[in-house]
PAKOLMAR-963488 format. One record per residue (C-alpha): x negated, y negated, z; residue in one letter. Coordinates in steps of 0.5 Angstrom, whole numbers, plus 500, padded with zeros to 3 digits. Example, Ala and Ser with C-alpha at 12.3 -4.5 7.8 and 13.67 -1.06 7.14 Angstrom:
2
475 509 516 A
473 502 514 S
//
This chain:
706
164 801 245 X
166 794 244 X
165 788 248 X
168 781 249 X
164 775 252 X
167 772 258 X
163 772 264 X
170 772 269 X
173 778 265 X
169 784 262 X
172 788 256 X
170 795 254 X
173 800 249 X
171 807 251 X
175 814 248 X
181 810 246 X
182 806 253 X
181 798 253 X
178 796 260 X
179 789 262 X
175 788 268 X
176 782 272 X
169 780 275 X
170 773 278 X
167 773 285 X
168 772 290 X
176 774 290 X
178 774 282 X
182 768 283 X
186 767 277 X
183 761 275 X
184 759 268 X
177 763 265 X
180 769 268 X
187 768 265 X
184 766 258 X
180 773 259 X
186 777 261 X
190 774 255 X
184 775 250 X
183 782 253 X
190 784 251 X
190 781 244 X
183 785 243 X
186 791 245 X
193 790 241 X
189 789 235 X
184 795 235 X
187 801 232 X
182 805 236 X
186 803 243 X
191 807 245 X
192 805 252 X
189 799 256 X
187 798 263 X
187 792 268 X
182 793 274 X
176 789 278 X
169 790 279 X
170 787 286 X
172 791 292 X
179 787 291 X
183 787 285 X
185 779 286 X
186 774 291 X
191 771 287 X
192 764 284 X
186 759 284 X
189 754 289 X
184 748 287 X
188 748 281 X
194 746 284 X
192 739 284 X
191 738 277 X
187 740 271 X
188 745 265 X
193 750 267 X
194 753 260 X
195 758 259 X
199 759 266 X
200 765 269 X
207 767 267 X
205 766 260 X
199 771 262 X
204 776 265 X
209 775 259 X
203 777 254 X
202 783 259 X
209 786 260 X
211 785 253 X
204 789 250 X
206 794 245 X
201 799 248 X
201 802 255 X
198 797 260 X
196 800 267 X
193 796 273 X
188 800 277 X
187 797 284 X
180 798 287 X
182 794 293 X
187 789 295 X
192 785 291 X
195 778 293 X
199 773 291 X
198 772 283 X
194 778 283 X
200 783 285 X
204 779 280 X
199 781 275 X
200 789 277 X
207 788 277 X
207 786 270 X
203 792 268 X
207 798 266 X
204 803 271 X
200 802 277 X
195 806 280 X
191 805 287 X
189 809 293 X
192 810 300 X
188 806 304 X
190 800 300 X
194 794 302 X
198 789 297 X
202 782 299 X
205 776 296 X
203 771 302 X
205 764 298 X
210 763 303 X
204 761 308 X
202 756 303 X
209 753 303 X
211 756 296 X
214 762 293 X
211 767 288 X
212 763 282 X
210 768 277 X
215 773 277 X
214 776 284 X
221 775 286 X
224 778 280 X
219 784 279 X
218 786 286 X
225 787 288 X
226 792 281 X
221 796 284 X
221 796 292 X
227 797 296 X
231 790 298 X
229 790 305 X
221 791 303 X
221 786 298 X
225 781 302 X
220 782 308 X
214 782 304 X
216 775 300 X
219 772 306 X
213 773 311 X
208 774 306 X
205 779 311 X
200 785 307 X
204 792 306 X
200 798 306 X
201 801 299 X
204 808 302 X
210 804 304 X
211 802 296 X
212 809 293 X
217 805 288 X
211 800 286 X
205 805 285 X
206 811 280 X
200 814 283 X
196 813 289 X
190 817 290 X
188 820 297 X
181 816 297 X
178 810 293 X
172 815 290 X
178 819 287 X
181 813 283 X
177 814 277 X
178 821 276 X
185 820 278 X
186 814 273 X
183 819 267 X
188 824 269 X
194 819 269 X
192 816 262 X
191 823 259 X
198 825 262 X
202 819 258 X
206 820 252 X
209 816 247 X
216 817 250 X
215 814 257 X
208 810 256 X
211 803 256 X
215 802 263 X
217 794 263 X
219 792 270 X
223 787 267 X
228 792 264 X
230 795 270 X
237 792 272 X
239 790 279 X
246 789 282 X
248 786 288 X
252 791 292 X
255 791 299 X
250 794 302 X
244 790 299 X
248 784 301 X
248 786 308 X
240 786 308 X
240 779 305 X
245 777 311 X
240 780 316 X
234 778 313 X
237 771 312 X
239 770 320 X
232 773 322 X
229 768 318 X
233 762 320 X
231 764 327 X
223 766 326 X
222 760 321 X
225 754 324 X
221 748 321 X
219 751 315 X
222 750 308 X
220 756 303 X
222 762 307 X
229 761 306 X
228 759 298 X
224 765 298 X
231 769 300 X
234 765 295 X
229 767 289 X
230 774 291 X
237 774 290 X
237 772 283 X
234 778 282 X
240 782 283 X
245 776 281 X
242 774 274 X
239 776 268 X
231 777 268 X
229 771 264 X
234 767 268 X
232 769 275 X
225 767 272 X
227 760 271 X
231 760 278 X
224 762 281 X
221 757 277 X
226 751 279 X
225 754 287 X
218 754 286 X
217 746 284 X
222 745 290 X
218 748 295 X
211 745 292 X
214 738 293 X
215 738 300 X
211 735 306 X
211 743 309 X
207 745 302 X
202 739 303 X
201 741 310 X
200 748 309 X
196 747 303 X
192 742 307 X
191 747 313 X
189 753 308 X
183 748 306 X
182 745 313 X
181 752 316 X
175 754 311 X
172 747 311 X
171 747 319 X
165 752 317 X
162 747 313 X
158 743 317 X
151 738 316 X
148 741 322 X
144 746 319 X
143 749 312 X
142 756 308 X
135 755 310 X
136 755 317 X
135 761 321 X
140 765 325 X
138 768 332 X
140 776 333 X
146 777 337 X
146 784 339 X
147 784 347 X
151 779 350 X
153 777 358 X
159 773 361 X
158 770 368 X
165 771 371 X
170 777 371 X
176 773 372 X
181 772 367 X
177 767 362 X
171 771 363 X
174 778 362 X
178 775 355 X
171 773 353 X
168 779 354 X
173 783 350 X
172 779 344 X
165 782 344 X
167 789 345 X
172 789 340 X
167 787 335 X
162 793 337 X
157 788 341 X
155 791 348 X
157 786 354 X
154 785 361 X
159 782 366 X
156 779 372 X
160 777 379 X
156 776 385 X
161 780 389 X
162 788 387 X
170 787 389 X
171 781 384 X
167 785 378 X
171 792 379 X
178 788 379 X
175 784 372 X
173 791 369 X
180 794 371 X
184 788 368 X
180 789 362 X
182 796 362 X
189 795 363 X
189 790 357 X
187 795 353 X
191 800 355 X
197 796 354 X
195 795 347 X
194 802 346 X
202 803 349 X
204 798 343 X
200 802 338 X
195 797 337 X
189 801 339 X
188 809 339 X
186 812 346 X
179 813 343 X
178 806 341 X
180 804 348 X
174 808 351 X
169 806 345 X
171 799 347 X
170 800 355 X
164 804 354 X
161 797 351 X
162 793 357 X
158 794 364 X
158 790 370 X
152 787 375 X
152 783 381 X
145 781 380 X
142 776 375 X
136 780 374 X
140 785 369 X
141 779 364 X
133 779 363 X
134 782 356 X
141 779 353 X
141 775 347 X
147 770 349 X
150 769 356 X
156 765 356 X
158 762 363 X
165 762 365 X
166 760 372 X
170 755 376 X
170 748 372 X
166 744 377 X
159 741 375 X
155 743 381 X
157 750 380 X
155 750 373 X
148 747 374 X
147 753 379 X
149 758 374 X
144 755 369 X
138 754 373 X
138 761 375 X
139 763 368 X
134 759 366 X
129 763 370 X
131 770 368 X
133 770 361 X
128 771 356 X
125 766 351 X
130 765 345 X
136 767 349 X
142 762 348 X
145 759 354 X
153 757 353 X
158 754 357 X
165 755 357 X
167 749 360 X
173 745 357 X
171 738 360 X
164 737 363 X
158 734 360 X
154 739 356 X
148 735 356 X
148 734 363 X
149 742 364 X
143 743 359 X
139 738 363 X
138 742 369 X
134 747 364 X
127 747 361 X
130 749 355 X
136 744 353 X
135 746 345 X
138 753 347 X
144 750 351 X
151 750 347 X
158 749 349 X
163 755 347 X
170 753 349 X
174 759 348 X
182 758 349 X
186 762 354 X
188 767 353 X
181 768 350 X
182 775 347 X
188 772 343 X
187 765 341 X
183 764 335 X
180 757 336 X
173 756 339 X
170 749 340 X
163 750 339 X
160 744 343 X
153 741 340 X
149 737 346 X
144 732 344 X
138 737 344 X
142 743 341 X
137 746 336 X
140 747 329 X
139 755 329 X
143 755 335 X
149 752 332 X
148 756 326 X
148 762 330 X
154 761 334 X
158 758 328 X
157 765 324 X
158 769 331 X
165 766 331 X
167 770 325 X
164 776 327 X
168 776 333 X
174 774 329 X
175 766 331 X
176 760 328 X
170 756 330 X
170 748 330 X
164 744 331 X
165 738 336 X
160 733 340 X
160 732 347 X
165 727 351 X
170 729 356 X
175 734 354 X
171 734 347 X
177 734 342 X
183 738 344 X
183 737 351 X
181 729 350 X
187 729 346 X
192 732 350 X
190 727 356 X
195 721 353 X
200 726 351 X
201 729 358 X
200 722 361 X
205 719 357 X
210 724 358 X
209 723 366 X
210 716 365 X
216 717 361 X
219 721 367 X
217 715 372 X
221 711 367 X
227 715 367 X
227 720 362 X
228 727 364 X
223 733 363 X
228 737 359 X
229 731 354 X
222 730 353 X
221 737 352 X
227 738 347 X
224 732 343 X
217 735 342 X
220 742 341 X
225 740 336 X
218 736 333 X
215 743 332 X
211 744 339 X
212 751 342 X
213 748 348 X
214 741 351 X
209 738 356 X
213 739 362 X
214 747 361 X
207 747 358 X
204 744 365 X
208 749 369 X
206 755 365 X
198 753 366 X
199 750 373 X
200 743 375 X
195 744 380 X
190 744 375 X
192 737 372 X
192 735 379 X
184 737 380 X
182 734 374 X
186 727 376 X
182 727 382 X
175 728 379 X
177 722 374 X
179 717 379 X
174 712 375 X
178 713 369 X
185 712 372 X
184 708 378 X
186 702 374 X
193 705 373 X
196 707 380 X
202 710 376 X
198 715 372 X
200 722 374 X
204 719 380 X
210 724 379 X
206 730 378 X
201 728 384 X
207 728 388 X
210 735 385 X
203 738 387 X
203 735 394 X
210 739 395 X
207 745 393 X
211 745 386 X
205 748 382 X
209 751 377 X
211 758 375 X
207 761 379 X
210 758 385 X
217 758 382 X
218 751 382 X
214 745 378 X
217 740 374 X
223 746 373 X
225 751 378 X
224 758 376 X
228 765 378 X
224 770 381 X
221 774 375 X
223 769 370 X
220 764 365 X
226 760 363 X
226 753 366 X
232 751 370 X
232 743 371 X
232 741 378 X
235 734 380 X
230 734 386 X
225 732 380 X
229 726 378 X
229 724 385 X
222 724 386 X
221 720 380 X
226 715 382 X
222 714 389 X
216 714 386 X
218 708 381 X
221 704 387 X
214 705 390 X
210 703 384 X
215 697 382 X
217 701 375 X
224 699 373 X
227 706 371 X
232 705 365 X
237 710 361 X
235 707 354 X
229 712 353 X
230 714 346 X
228 720 342 X
224 716 338 X
220 713 344 X
218 719 346 X
215 722 340 X
211 715 339 X
209 715 346 X
207 722 346 X
205 724 339 X
202 717 336 X
198 716 342 X
195 723 341 X
194 721 334 X
191 715 336 X
186 718 341 X
184 723 335 X
182 716 331 X
177 714 337 X
174 721 336 X
173 721 329 X
170 714 330 X
165 716 335 X
163 722 331 X
165 727 336 X
169 731 330 X
166 730 323 X
172 730 319 X
180 729 321 X
181 736 318 X
177 739 324 X
182 736 329 X
188 739 325 X
185 746 326 X
183 745 333 X
191 743 334 X
194 748 330 X
190 754 333 X
189 751 340 X
195 748 342 X
200 750 337 X
201 744 333 X
206 746 327 X
202 749 321 X
208 746 317 X
206 739 319 X
199 741 318 X
196 738 324 X
196 731 328 X
192 728 323 X
195 730 317 X
202 729 320 X
200 722 321 X
197 721 313 X
204 724 311 X
208 719 315 X
203 713 313 X
198 710 318 X
201 703 317 X
208 706 320 X
203 709 326 X
200 702 327 X
207 699 327 X
210 704 332 X
205 704 337 X
204 696 337 X
212 695 338 X
211 700 344 X
205 697 346 X
208 690 346 X
215 692 349 X
212 696 355 X
208 690 357 X
201 691 361 X
202 698 361 X
203 698 354 X
197 693 353 X
193 698 357 X
194 705 354 X
198 704 347 X
194 699 343 X
192 702 336 X
185 704 335 X
180 700 331 X
179 705 326 X
187 706 326 X
188 699 324 X
182 699 319 X
185 705 315 X
192 702 315 X
190 695 313 X
186 699 307 X
192 703 306 X
187 709 307 X
188 716 310 X
184 720 316 X
183 725 310 X
179 720 306 X
175 717 312 X
168 719 312 X
163 717 318 X
//
C-alpha cells in the first residue's frame, strides 16, 4: 500500500487498485485542492506498474456537491475542472467512479468522465447549474446525452432537478440494491473487468440528430420558454445539449464553454448566485454564537386551528414533532383537524405521501379546548386574529399555564412583539415567528426578536426553522417587520396610480412582466381586499395626513367588492374561476373618487412610472429598514422577498436588483417623480437618507454595514 499527501484527497493502493478518495468536508466541493488531488492521484496510478485499475470515490456521505462557487469571483483556477476530466477520461487504465451518495454539478461531471460508474439504488444525481444562472461547464452537456436518453438528459440539465439513479441505467454500469452492498459489488465489478472492454470513454460515443430527437428538443424548448420566462440560462442549456448531437465532441465542449461564459456574464447569473449565498448567509447572525445553548423542542402547541394555525401545525407534524392544537370551541377544533387531514389526503392522492405517512402525521396532532393541557409544551405559537387585545389575552393566559423555559411565540404579521411580550412575566421567552400563508407550503419564516428576547431563544428558533424545512430570516420589531412593511408602499402606489387614471390591468401587467407572480391588484383580490381595509382602519395615525390613501380600495370594500371570495374586487370573477376580468365600474369608481379628492386623472401614465412608483418605493423602504437595523443586511431582505413574495430569483431580490440597476439611477427616478407629483410626491416618494448617501458614494446595499 502507498499513500499520497493531500488533505482534500486521499490516495491508497491495494491489491492492484488505486483508490482516490475525495475527503473535503462538508460536500467535497471541487476546490483547487481537490482538483489537484484528483490529477495527482491519476498520475500516480498511471505511473505505478502495480496498479491495474483506478477508483474515484468519497469518504463522505455524498460523492461531490460540485464546483466551489466561492472561486467564481476569482483566484487560482488552475487546473480547471475540464482539464481534470480530460486527464481522467484519457487515462490508459480503467477509471471507475463509485458514488456512496449524491453527485451534483461538477461532481456528476467527474463521474461522467470516468470509464465506469457504480452506485446504489436509493441515490440521486443532478446538474443544478441552471439554478445559478449558468450551465454545466465541464462537459456535462456533452457527456450526459451520450449516456442518457435525450428527454432525460435535457430535463436534468434544463431544470437542474435531482434524478434517481434507477432512472439512469445508461449512466450507471452497476447499481447495488443497498448502500452497504456497494463495497462488495465494486470489488466484484473490478474483478470482472478485462483488457478488451475495460476503458469505455464517454467521448467516443457518437450521437446524431434524428427526426425523433429533434422532436424531443422542440417539445422541451416550447415548455422551457413558458416555464422559465425571465431566465437566461435554460434556453442556453438546450443549445449546448444540441451541440452533443450536431458537433464532434471537442467542438461540443468549445461550444459549451462559449455558452457558459455567455450565461456567466448576465445579470440573471449574478442575481441567482447572489441569492444562493444570501440564503445561506441568512442563518449567520450576530445575536448568538456556538457557545449559546439551545432549548429542547420536543412538544409544540399552536393556538388557533384556522387556516394559518393548521398550516403551522403541519410543519411540525411533518418533522415528527407532536403538536397540540387549541381552540376554545370544539366545533372549530374539529373543523381545523379535519382540514389538515383533507390536506394530507390530497397529498396522498397526488402520490406525494403514502397513506401510512398520512396516518403517522395525523397521530402526532391532538386537540384541546383548555389551556391547562399546554402546561408541558416546549414551544407555543399563537395564530389568532390579528388584533392586539386578542393577542394580549392569549399571552397573559400562556404566561400563567406554560412551564418555565417554554418559548412563547406570536405569528403576528404586523403587531408590536415588544408590546405582546410586556404583558407576560417572561419577556425573555417571547419571540415572533411569522409564517407566510399557506404556512405548510411557503418556505419563509420571519423570526422577530423583541427587545428582551434572549439569545438562546433566538438560536433555538433559527435552528428549529431548519428542522421544519423553513428558511429563517432574523428581523427586528417595527410595523410589518420587513416583508409587510415594504409591501405597504408597493400597494399604496398601485392604488394611487388607479386614482390618477391607470387601470388595474395596466399596473398588474407591468409588474408581472417585470417578473412578479401576480400584480398588486390581483394579489389584493386573492388575499381579500377587506384585510387591507382593516389594516388601514387601524393605521389612521400613519395615513390620515393623506386623504387619498387607499381611497379607491376603501370604496370597493364598502361596495362588498372584497375580491375573489365575493366574485368581485378590483376585477370580476366568474363562479369557480380565479381568472380576473377587467371591470369598467372600477375605473368609474376611481374617476368619482379622484373628482371628490381633487386629483387630476391623466392618460399619460407610462409603464416606467408604474415600475418606479411601485418597485422603487419598495426598495426605498428597504433602505430605511437597513438604516434602522430592522434587517441586519440587504441580502436578508432579498431572501424575504424571493421566498415570501415571489420576487423573481433571476433578479436576486429587490436590493440586489437595485444594486444591479445602480443606486444613483434609483435616486434619480424617485426624485424625478417626487418633483413631478407635487405635494403627494414630496410626501411619499422622497429618496431615503441611506439611499442618497450610498448613491453619492457610488456604493451599494451589498456593501452597507450598520
